[in-house]
PLY file of the C-alpha trace (Angstrom):
ply
format ascii 1.0
element vertex 252
property float x
property float y
property float z
element edge 251
property int vertex1
property int vertex2
end_header
0.17 -0.11 -0.02
0.88 3.48 -0.30
1.83 5.89 2.44
1.98 9.49 2.20
1.51 11.84 -0.70
2.33 11.22 -4.14
6.18 12.28 -4.84
6.95 15.49 -6.34
9.30 15.70 -9.60
12.06 16.93 -7.38
11.68 13.91 -4.99
13.15 11.77 -7.76
16.42 13.68 -8.12
18.03 11.19 -5.71
17.04 8.16 -7.75
18.23 9.65 -11.03
21.68 10.60 -9.30
22.04 6.84 -8.07
20.51 5.64 -11.71
23.37 7.49 -13.73
26.21 6.31 -10.95
24.90 2.71 -11.33
24.78 2.72 -15.22
28.26 3.96 -15.22
29.70 1.43 -13.22
28.13 -1.41 -15.16
28.99 0.23 -18.51
32.54 0.33 -17.12
32.51 -3.30 -15.93
31.96 -4.30 -19.60
35.49 -3.63 -20.20
36.11 -6.87 -18.32
33.46 -9.02 -20.25
33.68 -12.65 -19.70
32.73 -15.82 -21.84
28.79 -15.65 -21.53
28.82 -11.88 -22.48
29.62 -12.82 -26.01
27.08 -15.43 -26.27
24.22 -12.93 -27.01
26.70 -10.96 -29.22
27.65 -13.84 -31.22
23.88 -14.27 -31.88
23.44 -10.58 -32.71
26.19 -10.90 -35.30
24.34 -13.94 -36.66
21.09 -11.79 -37.00
23.17 -8.97 -38.80
24.57 -11.61 -41.32
21.09 -12.69 -42.20
20.71 -15.69 -40.25
17.31 -16.29 -38.12
16.71 -17.71 -34.53
15.91 -21.50 -34.38
16.10 -21.64 -38.42
19.76 -20.91 -38.68
21.22 -21.03 -35.02
19.77 -22.38 -31.61
17.92 -19.95 -29.87
16.93 -20.13 -26.11
14.13 -17.60 -26.34
16.51 -14.67 -25.91
15.37 -12.79 -28.85
15.00 -9.40 -27.41
18.44 -9.37 -25.96
20.03 -10.48 -29.38
17.70 -7.80 -31.17
18.87 -5.05 -28.98
22.47 -5.89 -29.13
22.46 -5.94 -32.82
20.64 -2.82 -33.13
23.17 -1.23 -30.91
25.96 -2.48 -33.01
24.44 -1.08 -36.05
24.47 2.28 -34.26
27.62 2.33 -32.19
29.79 -0.18 -34.36
31.20 -3.45 -33.68
32.94 -3.18 -30.47
32.30 -3.55 -26.82
31.27 -0.07 -26.29
28.03 -0.94 -28.30
27.07 -3.28 -25.54
28.34 -1.19 -22.60
25.98 1.37 -23.90
22.94 -1.23 -23.67
23.88 -2.55 -20.18
24.55 1.25 -18.85
21.13 2.51 -20.06
18.95 -0.84 -18.83
20.89 -0.51 -15.74
19.97 3.03 -15.01
16.41 2.34 -16.33
15.97 -0.45 -13.49
17.48 1.33 -10.61
15.45 4.42 -10.91
12.19 2.51 -11.31
13.32 0.42 -8.19
13.83 4.13 -6.40
10.52 5.31 -7.55
8.75 2.18 -6.43
9.95 2.04 -2.96
9.72 6.02 -2.46
5.89 5.66 -3.37
5.46 2.61 -1.22
7.21 3.73 1.80
6.88 7.58 1.75
10.73 7.80 2.53
13.61 8.86 0.20
16.21 7.36 2.57
14.82 4.00 2.23
14.62 4.22 -1.27
18.06 5.47 -1.75
19.34 2.57 0.34
17.67 -0.12 -1.52
18.33 1.48 -5.08
22.23 1.57 -3.79
22.18 -1.66 -2.82
22.37 -2.84 -6.62
25.64 -1.25 -7.03
27.07 -3.04 -3.79
25.78 -6.35 -5.30
27.56 -6.21 -8.50
25.46 -8.54 -10.80
27.03 -9.83 -13.81
26.70 -7.44 -16.86
25.25 -10.35 -19.39
22.13 -10.63 -16.97
20.90 -7.24 -17.34
17.65 -8.35 -19.09
16.83 -9.79 -15.52
16.80 -6.68 -13.66
15.52 -4.67 -16.32
12.33 -6.90 -16.95
11.34 -7.31 -13.38
12.13 -3.75 -12.51
9.67 -2.73 -15.19
7.28 -5.67 -14.19
7.20 -4.60 -10.51
6.65 -0.97 -11.44
3.73 -2.17 -13.69
2.45 -4.33 -10.71
2.16 -1.65 -8.01
0.74 1.36 -10.32
-1.76 -1.30 -11.30
-2.71 -1.96 -7.58
-2.66 1.72 -6.70
-4.53 2.93 -9.64
-6.26 -0.11 -11.42
-7.48 0.23 -14.94
-8.34 -1.31 -18.11
-5.55 0.38 -19.81
-3.24 -0.67 -17.17
-4.16 -4.32 -17.66
-3.39 -4.32 -21.37
-0.10 -2.90 -20.58
0.36 -5.72 -18.10
-0.41 -8.56 -20.97
1.99 -6.61 -23.51
4.85 -6.83 -20.68
4.20 -10.80 -20.17
4.48 -10.88 -23.99
7.88 -8.89 -24.17
9.15 -10.79 -20.95
8.62 -13.86 -22.61
10.99 -12.79 -25.81
13.67 -11.67 -23.20
13.60 -15.27 -22.01
10.72 -17.72 -21.77
10.97 -18.21 -17.85
10.69 -14.34 -17.34
7.02 -14.49 -19.22
5.91 -17.20 -16.80
6.91 -15.20 -14.01
5.89 -12.07 -15.12
2.40 -13.68 -15.72
2.26 -14.73 -12.17
3.03 -11.15 -10.90
0.56 -9.50 -13.13
-2.17 -12.04 -11.89
-1.06 -11.32 -8.19
-1.45 -7.65 -8.85
-5.07 -7.87 -10.19
-6.03 -10.21 -7.16
-4.40 -7.58 -4.65
-6.52 -4.81 -6.46
-9.87 -6.65 -6.81
-9.57 -9.97 -4.70
-10.38 -13.49 -6.14
-13.32 -12.09 -8.00
-14.97 -12.03 -11.44
-13.38 -8.83 -11.96
-9.84 -10.00 -11.53
-10.21 -12.76 -13.80
-11.90 -10.53 -16.62
-9.09 -8.02 -16.24
-6.70 -10.80 -16.48
-7.89 -12.08 -19.62
-7.90 -8.64 -21.15
-4.36 -8.21 -20.40
-3.64 -11.85 -21.57
-5.12 -11.23 -25.14
-3.83 -7.59 -24.93
-6.98 -5.82 -26.27
-5.32 -2.60 -27.23
-8.44 -1.16 -28.71
-10.40 -1.19 -25.38
-11.53 1.91 -24.07
-10.12 3.22 -20.87
-13.23 4.05 -19.27
-13.88 1.27 -17.19
-17.46 1.26 -17.00
-17.91 1.46 -21.04
-15.21 -1.20 -21.39
-17.11 -3.76 -19.04
-14.04 -4.28 -17.43
-14.46 -2.91 -13.63
-18.53 -2.66 -13.44
-19.81 -6.16 -12.87
-22.81 -5.43 -11.30
-26.21 -5.56 -13.28
-27.16 -2.04 -14.15
-30.55 -1.23 -12.91
-33.62 -1.49 -15.30
-35.47 1.56 -16.22
-38.39 2.20 -14.21
-41.67 3.69 -16.03
-43.07 6.96 -14.60
-45.70 6.45 -11.82
-48.05 8.08 -13.68
-47.86 5.78 -16.76
-47.77 2.78 -14.58
-51.14 3.88 -12.80
-52.70 4.70 -16.15
-51.98 1.22 -17.64
-53.28 -0.20 -14.29
-56.46 1.68 -14.89
-56.75 0.51 -18.22
-56.28 -3.03 -17.30
-59.03 -3.11 -14.40
-61.41 -1.06 -16.57
-60.88 -3.97 -19.49
-61.29 -6.66 -16.69
-64.70 -5.20 -15.43
-66.37 -5.22 -18.76
-65.34 -8.69 -19.60
-67.23 -9.71 -16.66
-70.16 -7.70 -17.35
-70.47 -9.07 -20.77
-70.02 -5.67 -22.65
-67.39 -4.94 -25.37
-65.00 -2.27 -25.51
0 1
1 2
2 3
3 4
4 5
5 6
6 7
7 8
8 9
9 10
10 11
11 12
12 13
13 14
14 15
15 16
16 17
17 18
18 19
19 20
20 21
21 22
22 23
23 24
24 25
25 26
26 27
27 28
28 29
29 30
30 31
31 32
32 33
33 34
34 35
35 36
36 37
37 38
38 39
39 40
40 41
41 42
42 43
43 44
44 45
45 46
46 47
47 48
48 49
49 50
50 51
51 52
52 53
53 54
54 55
55 56
56 57
57 58
58 59
59 60
60 61
61 62
62 63
63 64
64 65
65 66
66 67
67 68
68 69
69 70
70 71
71 72
72 73
73 74
74 75
75 76
76 77
77 78
78 79
79 80
80 81
81 82
82 83
83 84
84 85
85 86
86 87
87 88
88 89
89 90
90 91
91 92
92 93
93 94
94 95
95 96
96 97
97 98
98 99
99 100
100 101
101 102
102 103
103 104
104 105
105 106
106 107
107 108
108 109
109 110
110 111
111 112
112 113
113 114
114 115
115 116
116 117
117 118
118 119
119 120
120 121
121 122
122 123
123 124
124 125
125 126
126 127
127 128
128 129
129 130
130 131
131 132
132 133
133 134
134 135
135 136
136 137
137 138
138 139
139 140
140 141
141 142
142 143
143 144
144 145
145 146
146 147
147 148
148 149
149 150
150 151
151 152
152 153
153 154
154 155
155 156
156 157
157 158
158 159
159 160
160 161
161 162
162 163
163 164
164 165
165 166
166 167
167 168
168 169
169 170
170 171
171 172
172 173
173 174
174 175
175 176
176 177
177 178
178 179
179 180
180 181
181 182
182 183
183 184
184 185
185 186
186 187
187 188
188 189
189 190
190 191
191 192
192 193
193 194
194 195
195 196
196 197
197 198
198 199
199 200
200 201
201 202
202 203
203 204
204 205
205 206
206 207
207 208
208 209
209 210
210 211
211 212
212 213
213 214
214 215
215 216
216 217
217 218
218 219
219 220
220 221
221 222
222 223
223 224
224 225
225 226
226 227
227 228
228 229
229 230
230 231
231 232
232 233
233 234
234 235
235 236
236 237
237 238
238 239
239 240
240 241
241 242
242 243
243 244
244 245
245 246
246 247
247 248
248 249
249 250
250 251
């Protein structure tokens, strides 16, 4: 649950500073890349050469990581600098989102600073940047839905599941579980939660953002339109008069 008021733009300045430091730190670490760092880079080179995953080489469903590396090599050249830029940007985004979520949850900038700074101390492997990027974005989307649920965010949650799957298949499964739990936290284990989960799963981009008109939020039966009391009395009077004439044997 959220505590305190919504953070102001100036409250995010510490998060931006920590994100920049963490991004530069991980980009510099790419200067000592190991064997695993070159696996997706090799696949990226094969993509640039015209090969396709599964058809020409074995792909472990890391298609997005290979595509991002390929695009970076096209823009910045075939060098480790291109991958260092990707890792640095991904790290900065992940750290800032972690800071933002914790700042909103706790209402404390100090707690958010400490938690975001732990990422620098942990020193994770640079080739594993999709892990912290995927789950930082997903956690931000989950909590945003819990705090302010809407049909549009349900669809975005479904898109995030599809994107996580192409970073790696197990990421897609875990993100899907997180989306389901966030909807259950917002609505409980109700038909509404299941309906929104189906909307996100099928990614109905064309649905309306108004929950009452989209049919995702309001599951109560709409009240039937009642007739005006005078019209009701007139119809009752006409029906009573017809029954009297029928008993007396006179026609209308």
